[in-house]
Backbone of each chain as nested JSON, in Angstrom:
{
  "chains": [
    {"id": "A", "residues": [
      {"number": 1, "name": "UNK", "atoms": {"N": [-0.872, -19.529, -22.817], "CA": [-1.066, -20.294, -21.576], "C": [-0.65, -21.729, -21.914]}},
      {"number": 2, "name": "UNK", "atoms": {"N": [0.195, -22.315, -21.074], "CA": [0.668, -23.679, -21.332], "C": [-0.51, -24.636, -21.321]}},
      {"number": 3, "name": "UNK", "atoms": {"N": [-0.543, -25.523, -22.3], "CA": [-1.596, -26.542, -22.288], "C": [-1.015, -27.826, -22.828]}},
      {"number": 4, "name": "UNK", "atoms": {"N": [-1.596, -28.955, -22.359], "CA": [-1.069, -30.242, -22.806], "C": [-1.699, -30.639, -24.132]}},
      {"number": 5, "name": "UNK", "atoms": {"N": [-2.587, -29.755, -24.635], "CA": [-3.264, -30.116, -25.894], "C": [-2.433, -29.609, -27.06]}},
      {"number": 6, "name": "UNK", "atoms": {"N": [-2.234, -30.447, -28.047], "CA": [-1.463, -30.043, -29.211], "C": [-2.367, -30.13, -30.438]}},
      {"number": 7, "name": "UNK", "atoms": {"N": [-2.063, -29.286, -31.444], "CA": [-2.975, -29.155, -32.585], "C": [-2.257, -29.495, -33.872]}},
      {"number": 8, "name": "UNK", "atoms": {"N": [-3.028, -29.956, -34.862], "CA": [-2.449, -30.144, -36.196], "C": [-3.564, -29.974, -37.209]}},
      {"number": 9, "name": "UNK", "atoms": {"N": [-3.155, -29.664, -38.422], "CA": [-4.194, -29.466, -39.445], "C": [-4.071, -30.612, -40.451]}},
      {"number": 10, "name": "UNK", "atoms": {"N": [-5.053, -31.508, -40.509], "CA": [-5.004, -32.623, -41.471], "C": [-5.191, -32.116, -42.904]}},
      {"number": 11, "name": "UNK", "atoms": {"N": [-4.728, -32.908, -43.853], "CA": [-4.881, -32.545, -45.266], "C": [-6.353, -32.661, -45.618]}},
      {"number": 12, "name": "UNK", "atoms": {"N": [-6.911, -31.622, -46.281], "CA": [-8.314, -31.715, -46.716], "C": [-8.308, -31.718, -48.243]}},
      {"number": 13, "name": "UNK", "atoms": {"N": [-9.071, -32.657, -48.791], "CA": [-9.045, -32.809, -50.257], "C": [-10.352, -32.303, -50.845]}},
      {"number": 14, "name": "UNK", "atoms": {"N": [-10.322, -31.732, -52.032], "CA": [-11.58, -31.266, -52.649], "C": [-12.545, -32.413, -52.863]}},
      {"number": 15, "name": "UNK", "atoms": {"N": [-12.001, -33.656, -52.895], "CA": [-12.923, -34.779, -53.14], "C": [-13.439, -35.344, -51.819]}},
      {"number": 16, "name": "UNK", "atoms": {"N": [-13.17, -34.653, -50.697], "CA": [-13.679, -35.177, -49.424], "C": [-15.196, -35.224, -49.467]}},
      {"number": 17, "name": "UNK", "atoms": {"N": [-15.81, -36.34, -49.042], "CA": [-17.274, -36.447, -49.083], "C": [-17.949, -35.549, -48.063]}},
      {"number": 18, "name": "UNK", "atoms": {"N": [-17.276, -35.296, -46.951], "CA": [-17.93, -34.534, -45.886], "C": [-17.17, -33.232, -45.688]}},
      {"number": 19, "name": "UNK", "atoms": {"N": [-17.852, -32.266, -45.047], "CA": [-17.139, -31.0, -44.766], "C": [-15.888, -31.289, -43.943]}},
      {"number": 20, "name": "UNK", "atoms": {"N": [-14.753, -30.665, -44.293], "CA": [-13.481, -31.012, -43.635], "C": [-13.423, -30.501, -42.203]}},
      {"number": 21, "name": "UNK", "atoms": {"N": [-12.64, -31.227, -41.368], "CA": [-12.345, -30.737, -40.016], "C": [-11.004, -30.01, -40.135]}},
      {"number": 22, "name": "UNK", "atoms": {"N": [-11.015, -28.696, -39.933], "CA": [-9.817, -27.906, -40.236], "C": [-8.674, -28.244, -39.293]}},
      {"number": 23, "name": "UNK", "atoms": {"N": [-8.988, -28.163, -37.974], "CA": [-7.913, -28.331, -36.982], "C": [-8.283, -29.49, -36.069]}},
      {"number": 24, "name": "UNK", "atoms": {"N": [-7.336, -30.372, -35.852], "CA": [-7.59, -31.46, -34.905], "C": [-6.586, -31.339, -33.773]}},
      {"number": 25, "name": "UNK", "atoms": {"N": [-6.904, -31.983, -32.598], "CA": [-5.985, -31.827, -31.458], "C": [-5.904, -33.121, -30.671]}},
      {"number": 26, "name": "UNK", "atoms": {"N": [-4.865, -33.207, -29.832], "CA": [-4.696, -34.394, -28.982], "C": [-4.011, -33.97, -27.703]}},
      {"number": 27, "name": "UNK", "atoms": {"N": [-4.24, -34.776, -26.643], "CA": [-3.662, -34.471, -25.333], "C": [-2.28, -35.113, -25.229]}},
      {"number": 28, "name": "UNK", "atoms": {"N": [-1.361, -34.423, -24.532], "CA": [-0.037, -35.047, -24.297], "C": [0.225, -35.036, -22.797]}},
      {"number": 29, "name": "UNK", "atoms": {"N": [-0.344, -36.003, -22.087], "CA": [-0.127, -36.034, -20.643], "C": [1.325, -36.337, -20.29]}},
      {"number": 30, "name": "UNK", "atoms": {"N": [1.753, -35.983, -19.074], "CA": [3.166, -36.121, -18.708], "C": [3.683, -37.55, -18.81]}},
      {"number": 31, "name": "UNK", "atoms": {"N": [2.796, -38.548, -18.58], "CA": [3.371, -39.898, -18.529], "C": [3.916, -40.345, -19.878]}},
      {"number": 32, "name": "UNK", "atoms": {"N": [3.557, -39.602, -20.948], "CA": [4.138, -39.957, -22.247], "C": [5.639, -39.717, -22.242]}},
      {"number": 33, "name": "UNK", "atoms": {"N": [6.042, -38.703, -21.485], "CA": [7.456, -38.327, -21.531], "C": [8.231, -38.869, -20.351]}},
      {"number": 34, "name": "UNK", "atoms": {"N": [7.523, -39.519, -19.396], "CA": [8.173, -39.839, -18.132], "C": [8.928, -41.16, -18.198]}},
      {"number": 35, "name": "UNK", "atoms": {"N": [8.37, -42.132, -18.928], "CA": [9.047, -43.427, -18.893], "C": [8.86, -44.039, -17.522]}},
      {"number": 36, "name": "UNK", "atoms": {"N": [9.924, -44.684, -16.97], "CA": [9.792, -45.34, -15.68], "C": [9.8, -44.259, -14.606]}},
      {"number": 37, "name": "UNK", "atoms": {"N": [8.75, -44.247, -13.781], "CA": [8.583, -43.173, -12.799], "C": [9.699, -43.251, -11.756]}},
      {"number": 38, "name": "UNK", "atoms": {"N": [10.479, -42.168, -11.573], "CA": [11.543, -42.209, -10.567], "C": [10.925, -42.238, -9.171]}},
      {"number": 39, "name": "UNK", "atoms": {"N": [11.604, -42.851, -8.185], "CA": [11.075, -42.822, -6.823], "C": [11.197, -41.428, -6.221]}},
      {"number": 40, "name": "UNK", "atoms": {"N": [10.508, -41.235, -5.103], "CA": [10.599, -40.004, -4.295], "C": [10.255, -38.771, -5.122]}},
      {"number": 41, "name": "UNK", "atoms": {"N": [9.268, -38.88, -6.011], "CA": [8.776, -37.653, -6.657], "C": [7.998, -36.855, -5.615]}},
      {"number": 42, "name": "UNK", "atoms": {"N": [8.017, -35.523, -5.671], "CA": [7.23, -34.75, -4.694], "C": [5.74, -35.058, -4.85]}},
      {"number": 43, "name": "UNK", "atoms": {"N": [5.034, -35.051, -3.714], "CA": [3.611, -35.388, -3.75], "C": [2.783, -34.187, -3.324]}},
      {"number": 44, "name": "UNK", "atoms": {"N": [1.474, -34.251, -3.571], "CA": [0.577, -33.195, -3.102], "C": [0.521, -33.241, -1.575]}},
      {"number": 45, "name": "UNK", "atoms": {"N": [0.292, -32.089, -0.984], "CA": [0.375, -32.007, 0.479], "C": [-0.731, -32.836, 1.112]}},
      {"number": 46, "name": "UNK", "atoms": {"N": [-1.98, -32.701, 0.579], "CA": [-3.076, -33.367, 1.292], "C": [-3.701, -34.424, 0.389]}},
      {"number": 47, "name": "UNK", "atoms": {"N": [-4.278, -35.448, 1.021], "CA": [-4.924, -36.521, 0.257], "C": [-6.104, -35.949, -0.519]}},
      {"number": 48, "name": "UNK", "atoms": {"N": [-6.757, -34.953, 0.091], "CA": [-7.943, -34.404, -0.567], "C": [-7.556, -33.729, -1.869]}},
      {"number": 49, "name": "UNK", "atoms": {"N": [-6.425, -32.979, -1.837], "CA": [-6.012, -32.317, -3.081], "C": [-5.627, -33.37, -4.118]}},
      {"number": 50, "name": "UNK", "atoms": {"N": [-4.951, -34.429, -3.659], "CA": [-4.577, -35.487, -4.608], "C": [-5.823, -36.08, -5.242]}},
      {"number": 51, "name": "UNK", "atoms": {"N": [-6.875, -36.214, -4.425], "CA": [-8.119, -36.773, -4.947], "C": [-8.701, -35.854, -6.004]}},
      {"number": 52, "name": "UNK", "atoms": {"N": [-8.716, -34.535, -5.714], "CA": [-9.319, -33.598, -6.676], "C": [-8.476, -33.48, -7.937]}},
      {"number": 53, "name": "UNK", "atoms": {"N": [-7.148, -33.622, -7.784], "CA": [-6.276, -33.5, -8.948], "C": [-6.258, -34.791, -9.751]}},
      {"number": 54, "name": "UNK", "atoms": {"N": [-6.596, -35.902, -9.117], "CA": [-6.609, -37.161, -9.859], "C": [-5.274, -37.867, -9.879]}},
      {"number": 55, "name": "UNK", "atoms": {"N": [-4.3, -37.336, -9.108], "CA": [-3.019, -38.052, -9.039], "C": [-2.311, -37.641, -7.756]}},
      {"number": 56, "name": "UNK", "atoms": {"N": [-1.36, -38.469, -7.333], "CA": [-0.655, -38.203, -6.077], "C": [0.529, -37.266, -6.332]}},
      {"number": 57, "name": "UNK", "atoms": {"N": [1.016, -37.247, -7.594], "CA": [2.233, -36.509, -7.898], "C": [1.947, -35.353, -8.862]}},
      {"number": 58, "name": "UNK", "atoms": {"N": [2.284, -34.116, -8.459], "CA": [2.043, -32.973, -9.351], "C": [2.686, -33.169, -10.724]}},
      {"number": 59, "name": "UNK", "atoms": {"N": [3.824, -33.9, -10.754], "CA": [4.517, -34.069, -12.042], "C": [3.619, -34.795, -13.032]}},
      {"number": 60, "name": "UNK", "atoms": {"N": [2.669, -35.595, -12.536], "CA": [1.833, -36.391, -13.444], "C": [0.454, -35.778, -13.63]}},
      {"number": 61, "name": "UNK", "atoms": {"N": [0.25, -34.573, -13.106], "CA": [-1.086, -33.953, -13.181], "C": [-1.427, -33.645, -14.63]}},
      {"number": 62, "name": "UNK", "atoms": {"N": [-2.648, -34.038, -15.05], "CA": [-2.997, -33.809, -16.452], "C": [-4.456, -33.374, -16.545]}},
      {"number": 63, "name": "UNK", "atoms": {"N": [-4.728, -32.047, -16.498], "CA": [-6.132, -31.595, -16.592], "C": [-6.62, -31.824, -18.013]}},
      {"number": 64, "name": "UNK", "atoms": {"N": [-7.812, -32.369, -18.149], "CA": [-8.324, -32.6, -19.498], "C": [-9.152, -31.384, -19.909]}},
      {"number": 65, "name": "UNK", "atoms": {"N": [-8.666, -30.674, -20.893], "CA": [-9.445, -29.513, -21.374], "C": [-10.204, -29.982, -22.615]}},
      {"number": 66, "name": "UNK", "atoms": {"N": [-11.527, -29.877, -22.55], "CA": [-12.274, -30.362, -23.701], "C": [-12.002, -29.461, -24.899]}},
      {"number": 67, "name": "UNK", "atoms": {"N": [-11.643, -30.026, -26.039], "CA": [-11.355, -29.187, -27.204], "C": [-12.581, -28.439, -27.664]}},
      {"number": 68, "name": "UNK", "atoms": {"N": [-13.749, -28.94, -27.32], "CA": [-14.967, -28.309, -27.823], "C": [-15.259, -27.038, -27.033]}},
      {"number": 69, "name": "UNK", "atoms": {"N": [-15.065, -27.124, -25.692], "CA": [-15.36, -25.899, -24.914], "C": [-14.371, -24.82, -25.293]}},
      {"number": 70, "name": "UNK", "atoms": {"N": [-13.077, -25.206, -25.391], "CA": [-12.033, -24.211, -25.567], "C": [-12.008, -23.688, -26.987]}},
      {"number": 71, "name": "UNK", "atoms": {"N": [-12.73, -24.404, -27.877], "CA": [-12.562, -24.025, -29.287], "C": [-11.244, -24.585, -29.726]}},
      {"number": 72, "name": "UNK", "atoms": {"N": [-11.244, -25.526, -30.677], "CA": [-10.025, -26.316, -30.873], "C": [-9.121, -25.702, -31.919]}},
      {"number": 73, "name": "UNK", "atoms": {"N": [-9.194, -24.35, -32.082], "CA": [-8.216, -23.775, -33.014], "C": [-7.029, -23.323, -32.171]}},
      {"number": 74, "name": "UNK", "atoms": {"N": [-5.924, -24.023, -32.334], "CA": [-4.763, -23.728, -31.489], "C": [-4.22, -22.338, -31.773]}},
      {"number": 75, "name": "UNK", "atoms": {"N": [-3.488, -21.837, -30.798], "CA": [-2.869, -20.517, -31.035], "C": [-1.825, -20.659, -32.137]}}
    ]},
    {"id": "B", "residues": [
      {"number": 1, "name": "UNK", "atoms": {"N": [-34.403, -43.225, 10.333], "CA": [-33.16, -42.812, 9.69], "C": [-33.516, -42.034, 8.412]}},
      {"number": 2, "name": "UNK", "atoms": {"N": [-34.524, -41.097, 8.522], "CA": [-34.888, -40.385, 7.303], "C": [-34.43, -38.947, 7.317]}},
      {"number": 3, "name": "UNK", "atoms": {"N": [-33.74, -38.546, 8.4], "CA": [-33.365, -37.124, 8.413], "C": [-32.247, -36.931, 7.378]}},
      {"number": 4, "name": "UNK", "atoms": {"N": [-32.182, -35.72, 6.78], "CA": [-31.203, -35.497, 5.712], "C": [-29.785, -35.646, 6.24]}},
      {"number": 5, "name": "UNK", "atoms": {"N": [-28.853, -35.93, 5.345], "CA": [-27.479, -36.193, 5.758], "C": [-26.798, -34.878, 6.126]}},
      {"number": 6, "name": "UNK", "atoms": {"N": [-26.002, -34.917, 7.17], "CA": [-25.373, -33.678, 7.639], "C": [-24.103, -33.398, 6.848]}},
      {"number": 7, "name": "UNK", "atoms": {"N": [-23.602, -32.185, 7.003], "CA": [-22.356, -31.804, 6.352], "C": [-21.21, -32.666, 6.848]}},
      {"number": 8, "name": "UNK", "atoms": {"N": [-21.231, -32.953, 8.144], "CA": [-20.149, -33.753, 8.729], "C": [-20.099, -35.122, 8.053]}},
      {"number": 9, "name": "UNK", "atoms": {"N": [-21.27, -35.649, 7.711], "CA": [-21.332, -36.956, 7.048], "C": [-20.561, -36.913, 5.738]}},
      {"number": 10, "name": "UNK", "atoms": {"N": [-20.821, -35.863, 4.957], "CA": [-20.172, -35.795, 3.645], "C": [-18.678, -35.549, 3.788]}},
      {"number": 11, "name": "UNK", "atoms": {"N": [-18.323, -34.739, 4.795], "CA": [-16.891, -34.46, 4.975], "C": [-16.141, -35.737, 5.338]}},
      {"number": 12, "name": "UNK", "atoms": {"N": [-16.739, -36.503, 6.262], "CA": [-16.074, -37.748, 6.681], "C": [-15.976, -38.704, 5.503]}},
      {"number": 13, "name": "UNK", "atoms": {"N": [-17.05, -38.746, 4.712], "CA": [-17.049, -39.654, 3.557], "C": [-15.986, -39.226, 2.548]}},
      {"number": 14, "name": "UNK", "atoms": {"N": [-15.838, -37.9, 2.375], "CA": [-14.839, -37.43, 1.406], "C": [-13.432, -37.728, 1.906]}},
      {"number": 15, "name": "UNK", "atoms": {"N": [-13.269, -37.622, 3.224], "CA": [-11.959, -37.944, 3.808], "C": [-11.624, -39.406, 3.541]}},
      {"number": 16, "name": "UNK", "atoms": {"N": [-12.613, -40.273, 3.756], "CA": [-12.387, -41.7, 3.504], "C": [-12.044, -41.903, 2.039]}},
      {"number": 17, "name": "UNK", "atoms": {"N": [-12.768, -41.188, 1.172], "CA": [-12.526, -41.335, -0.269], "C": [-11.114, -40.877, -0.625]}},
      {"number": 18, "name": "UNK", "atoms": {"N": [-10.669, -39.781, 0.002], "CA": [-9.332, -39.252, -0.31], "C": [-8.26, -40.251, 0.127]}},
      {"number": 19, "name": "UNK", "atoms": {"N": [-8.412, -40.779, 1.338], "CA": [-7.406, -41.72, 1.834], "C": [-7.398, -42.973, 0.963]}},
      {"number": 20, "name": "UNK", "atoms": {"N": [-8.573, -43.441, 0.575], "CA": [-8.622, -44.638, -0.265], "C": [-8.021, -44.367, -1.638]}},
      {"number": 21, "name": "UNK", "atoms": {"N": [-8.15, -43.117, -2.122], "CA": [-7.551, -42.794, -3.413], "C": [-6.027, -42.862, -3.306]}},
      {"number": 22, "name": "UNK", "atoms": {"N": [-5.492, -42.338, -2.209], "CA": [-4.039, -42.4, -2.011], "C": [-3.595, -43.862, -1.972]}},
      {"number": 23, "name": "UNK", "atoms": {"N": [-4.4, -44.707, -1.297], "CA": [-4.039, -46.132, -1.224], "C": [-4.055, -46.751, -2.618]}},
      {"number": 24, "name": "UNK", "atoms": {"N": [-5.034, -46.346, -3.419], "CA": [-5.123, -46.895, -4.782], "C": [-3.893, -46.476, -5.581]}},
      {"number": 25, "name": "UNK", "atoms": {"N": [-3.543, -45.193, -5.492], "CA": [-2.373, -44.706, -6.245], "C": [-1.108, -45.435, -5.794]}},
      {"number": 26, "name": "UNK", "atoms": {"N": [-0.963, -45.582, -4.477], "CA": [0.259, -46.211, -3.968], "C": [0.308, -47.679, -4.348]}},
      {"number": 27, "name": "UNK", "atoms": {"N": [-0.866, -48.321, -4.39], "CA": [-0.871, -49.733, -4.802], "C": [-0.316, -49.865, -6.215]}},
      {"number": 28, "name": "UNK", "atoms": {"N": [-0.821, -49.014, -7.105], "CA": [-0.358, -49.085, -8.501], "C": [1.128, -48.741, -8.581]}},
      {"number": 29, "name": "UNK", "atoms": {"N": [1.533, -47.753, -7.78], "CA": [2.94, -47.357, -7.82], "C": [3.828, -48.491, -7.31]}},
      {"number": 30, "name": "UNK", "atoms": {"N": [3.391, -49.126, -6.196], "CA": [4.23, -50.164, -5.585], "C": [4.272, -51.426, -6.426]}},
      {"number": 31, "name": "UNK", "atoms": {"N": [3.267, -51.593, -7.304], "CA": [3.342, -52.759, -8.198], "C": [4.614, -52.712, -9.037]}},
      {"number": 32, "name": "UNK", "atoms": {"N": [5.029, -51.498, -9.397], "CA": [6.222, -51.383, -10.246], "C": [7.437, -50.922, -9.452]}},
      {"number": 33, "name": "UNK", "atoms": {"N": [7.234, -50.551, -8.181], "CA": [8.373, -50.099, -7.374], "C": [8.355, -50.826, -6.027]}},
      {"number": 34, "name": "UNK", "atoms": {"N": [8.457, -52.165, -6.044], "CA": [8.291, -52.89, -4.776], "C": [9.361, -52.562, -3.745]}},
      {"number": 35, "name": "UNK", "atoms": {"N": [10.488, -52.038, -4.2], "CA": [11.605, -51.827, -3.27], "C": [11.539, -50.43, -2.625]}},
      {"number": 36, "name": "UNK", "atoms": {"N": [10.5, -49.638, -2.973], "CA": [10.461, -48.25, -2.491], "C": [9.957, -48.24, -1.05]}},
      {"number": 37, "name": "UNK", "atoms": {"N": [10.886, -48.183, -0.098], "CA": [10.516, -48.331, 1.303], "C": [9.632, -47.186, 1.779]}},
      {"number": 38, "name": "UNK", "atoms": {"N": [9.948, -45.99, 1.322], "CA": [9.182, -44.817, 1.759], "C": [7.725, -44.982, 1.357]}},
      {"number": 39, "name": "UNK", "atoms": {"N": [7.51, -45.46, 0.135], "CA": [6.132, -45.611, -0.34], "C": [5.417, -46.7, 0.447]}},
      {"number": 40, "name": "UNK", "atoms": {"N": [6.15, -47.756, 0.818], "CA": [5.513, -48.835, 1.583], "C": [5.094, -48.303, 2.945]}},
      {"number": 41, "name": "UNK", "atoms": {"N": [5.966, -47.498, 3.55], "CA": [5.602, -46.939, 4.858], "C": [4.396, -46.018, 4.725]}},
      {"number": 42, "name": "UNK", "atoms": {"N": [4.395, -45.217, 3.653], "CA": [3.251, -44.316, 3.433], "C": [1.988, -45.133, 3.231]}},
      {"number": 43, "name": "UNK", "atoms": {"N": [2.118, -46.23, 2.504], "CA": [0.955, -47.089, 2.252], "C": [0.4, -47.637, 3.562]}},
      {"number": 44, "name": "UNK", "atoms": {"N": [1.292, -48.127, 4.417], "CA": [0.814, -48.699, 5.688], "C": [0.199, -47.631, 6.574]}},
      {"number": 45, "name": "UNK", "atoms": {"N": [0.804, -46.423, 6.527], "CA": [0.247, -45.334, 7.332], "C": [-1.182, -45.035, 6.881]}},
      {"number": 46, "name": "UNK", "atoms": {"N": [-1.37, -44.943, 5.562], "CA": [-2.711, -44.618, 5.057], "C": [-3.674, -45.778, 5.259]}},
      {"number": 47, "name": "UNK", "atoms": {"N": [-3.155, -47.0, 5.208], "CA": [-4.044, -48.152, 5.44], "C": [-4.6, -48.087, 6.855]}},
      {"number": 48, "name": "UNK", "atoms": {"N": [-3.728, -47.753, 7.804], "CA": [-4.174, -47.636, 9.191], "C": [-5.176, -46.504, 9.322]}},
      {"number": 49, "name": "UNK", "atoms": {"N": [-4.844, -45.371, 8.671], "CA": [-5.72, -44.201, 8.755], "C": [-7.088, -44.523, 8.162]}},
      {"number": 50, "name": "UNK", "atoms": {"N": [-7.082, -45.254, 7.063], "CA": [-8.348, -45.593, 6.414], "C": [-9.193, -46.451, 7.336]}},
      {"number": 51, "name": "UNK", "atoms": {"N": [-8.527, -47.4, 8.008], "CA": [-9.259, -48.268, 8.933], "C": [-9.882, -47.46, 10.061]}},
      {"number": 52, "name": "UNK", "atoms": {"N": [-9.113, -46.487, 10.576], "CA": [-9.633, -45.662, 11.672], "C": [-10.852, -44.868, 11.212]}},
      {"number": 53, "name": "UNK", "atoms": {"N": [-10.735, -44.244, 10.044], "CA": [-11.832, -43.398, 9.539], "C": [-13.082, -44.24, 9.341]}},
      {"number": 54, "name": "UNK", "atoms": {"N": [-12.878, -45.448, 8.819], "CA": [-14.058, -46.285, 8.552], "C": [-14.695, -46.723, 9.85]}},
      {"number": 55, "name": "UNK", "atoms": {"N": [-13.842, -46.988, 10.874], "CA": [-14.41, -47.375, 12.176], "C": [-15.246, -46.22, 12.717]}},
      {"number": 56, "name": "UNK", "atoms": {"N": [-14.672, -45.014, 12.579], "CA": [-15.374, -43.818, 13.068], "C": [-16.697, -43.653, 12.313]}},
      {"number": 57, "name": "UNK", "atoms": {"N": [-16.668, -43.858, 11.012], "CA": [-17.884, -43.692, 10.2], "C": [-18.947, -44.7, 10.635]}},
      {"number": 58, "name": "UNK", "atoms": {"N": [-18.49, -45.948, 10.803], "CA": [-19.461, -47.005, 11.086], "C": [-20.055, -46.851, 12.477]}},
      {"number": 59, "name": "UNK", "atoms": {"N": [-19.286, -46.229, 13.379], "CA": [-19.834, -46.021, 14.727], "C": [-21.028, -45.065, 14.647]}},
      {"number": 60, "name": "UNK", "atoms": {"N": [-20.909, -44.08, 13.744], "CA": [-21.967, -43.059, 13.686], "C": [-23.076, -43.431, 12.712]}},
      {"number": 61, "name": "UNK", "atoms": {"N": [-22.715, -43.989, 11.549], "CA": [-23.691, -44.06, 10.471], "C": [-24.031, -45.477, 10.052]}},
      {"number": 62, "name": "UNK", "atoms": {"N": [-23.48, -46.478, 10.707], "CA": [-23.852, -47.835, 10.306], "C": [-22.815, -48.463, 9.406]}},
      {"number": 63, "name": "UNK", "atoms": {"N": [-23.065, -49.717, 9.021], "CA": [-22.032, -50.481, 8.291], "C": [-21.767, -49.909, 6.91]}},
      {"number": 64, "name": "UNK", "atoms": {"N": [-20.498, -50.0, 6.511], "CA": [-20.094, -49.553, 5.171], "C": [-20.022, -50.754, 4.244]}},
      {"number": 65, "name": "UNK", "atoms": {"N": [-19.549, -51.87, 4.762], "CA": [-19.344, -53.049, 3.913], "C": [-20.218, -54.181, 4.414]}},
      {"number": 66, "name": "UNK", "atoms": {"N": [-20.176, -55.288, 3.687], "CA": [-21.04, -56.417, 4.049], "C": [-20.184, -57.672, 4.157]}},
      {"number": 67, "name": "UNK", "atoms": {"N": [-20.816, -58.766, 4.432], "CA": [-20.169, -60.078, 4.529], "C": [-19.058, -60.072, 5.572]}},
      {"number": 68, "name": "UNK", "atoms": {"N": [-19.328, -59.372, 6.696], "CA": [-18.383, -59.446, 7.798], "C": [-17.309, -58.396, 7.73]}},
      {"number": 69, "name": "UNK", "atoms": {"N": [-17.307, -57.589, 6.662], "CA": [-16.29, -56.531, 6.603], "C": [-16.649, -55.402, 7.556]}},
      {"number": 70, "name": "UNK", "atoms": {"N": [-17.932, -55.354, 7.958], "CA": [-18.361, -54.324, 8.915], "C": [-19.202, -55.002, 9.987]}},
      {"number": 71, "name": "UNK", "atoms": {"N": [-19.145, -54.403, 11.2], "CA": [-20.041, -54.908, 12.237], "C": [-21.446, -54.42, 11.947]}},
      {"number": 72, "name": "UNK", "atoms": {"N": [-22.438, -55.191, 12.417], "CA": [-23.813, -54.777, 12.139], "C": [-24.413, -54.154, 13.378]}},
      {"number": 73, "name": "UNK", "atoms": {"N": [-25.349, -53.22, 13.129], "CA": [-26.11, -52.656, 14.242], "C": [-27.223, -53.614, 14.595]}},
      {"number": 74, "name": "UNK", "atoms": {"N": [-28.033, -53.203, 15.583], "CA": [-29.187, -54.043, 15.915], "C": [-30.435, -53.197, 15.768]}},
      {"number": 75, "name": "UNK", "atoms": {"N": [-31.539, -53.627, 15.12], "CA": [-31.581, -54.882, 14.356], "C": [-30.763, -54.785, 13.08]}},
      {"number": 76, "name": "UNK", "atoms": {"N": [-30.713, -55.865, 12.344], "CA": [-29.927, -56.011, 11.11], "C": [-30.225, -54.837, 10.208]}},
      {"number": 77, "name": "UNK", "atoms": {"N": [-29.262, -53.929, 10.008], "CA": [-29.675, -52.649, 9.418], "C": [-28.932, -52.273, 8.151]}},
      {"number": 78, "name": "UNK", "atoms": {"N": [-28.29, -53.229, 7.473], "CA": [-27.524, -52.798, 6.313], "C": [-28.439, -52.311, 5.196]}},
      {"number": 79, "name": "UNK", "atoms": {"N": [-29.749, -52.686, 5.269], "CA": [-30.616, -52.327, 4.143], "C": [-31.266, -50.969, 4.342]}},
      {"number": 80, "name": "UNK", "atoms": {"N": [-30.91, -50.282, 5.482], "CA": [-31.534, -48.978, 5.743], "C": [-31.042, -47.941, 4.729]}},
      {"number": 81, "name": "UNK", "atoms": {"N": [-31.898, -46.946, 4.493], "CA": [-31.475, -45.815, 3.645], "C": [-30.378, -45.065, 4.406]}},
      {"number": 82, "name": "UNK", "atoms": {"N": [-29.588, -44.187, 3.802], "CA": [-29.515, -43.961, 2.366], "C": [-28.627, -45.002, 1.688]}},
      {"number": 83, "name": "UNK", "atoms": {"N": [-29.034, -45.385, 0.504], "CA": [-28.207, -46.287, -0.284], "C": [-27.123, -45.47, -0.977]}},
      {"number": 84, "name": "UNK", "atoms": {"N": [-26.065, -46.15, -1.482], "CA": [-24.925, -45.403, -2.021], "C": [-25.315, -44.375, -3.067]}},
      {"number": 85, "name": "UNK", "atoms": {"N": [-26.302, -44.703, -3.919], "CA": [-26.623, -43.735, -4.965], "C": [-27.481, -42.594, -4.422]}},
      {"number": 86, "name": "UNK", "atoms": {"N": [-27.974, -42.788, -3.158], "CA": [-28.801, -41.707, -2.586], "C": [-27.939, -40.753, -1.778]}},
      {"number": 87, "name": "UNK", "atoms": {"N": [-26.685, -41.14, -1.565], "CA": [-25.841, -40.303, -0.716], "C": [-25.506, -38.997, -1.452]}}
    ]}
  ]
}
């Protein structure tokens, strides 16, 4: 399933003082790749949907999936 | 004014919130795209719509804003319940 969350595994050293975090993740919302927003992007049909989605333009929609609920071990 | 709030109240309030959200988005967009005529027209359309919705709300439920941004009922009733956090 497509997700904007990306995963990586940091280096863990035997001398680490604390138990290692195996997999870490970060969000990659669309605006990282968009640069200067072009005019006349398609918009959501209704203001209410735009409100619930958190943006006026579907191209910029970025649902935040908590890594903790989903379990942050990437596929 | 202690009867519970009706469904229509919340729907109207959500409509106002949605229109104001569109205005907020368009404001930020127009800051960087001042020449976008379509967006300016959309902004003015929603500004008018927002004004209408707020007038409709205030006719039924009392003032939304203070310091002259809203007309007052009689007697002076801006302090009546429900307060914003009680809505």
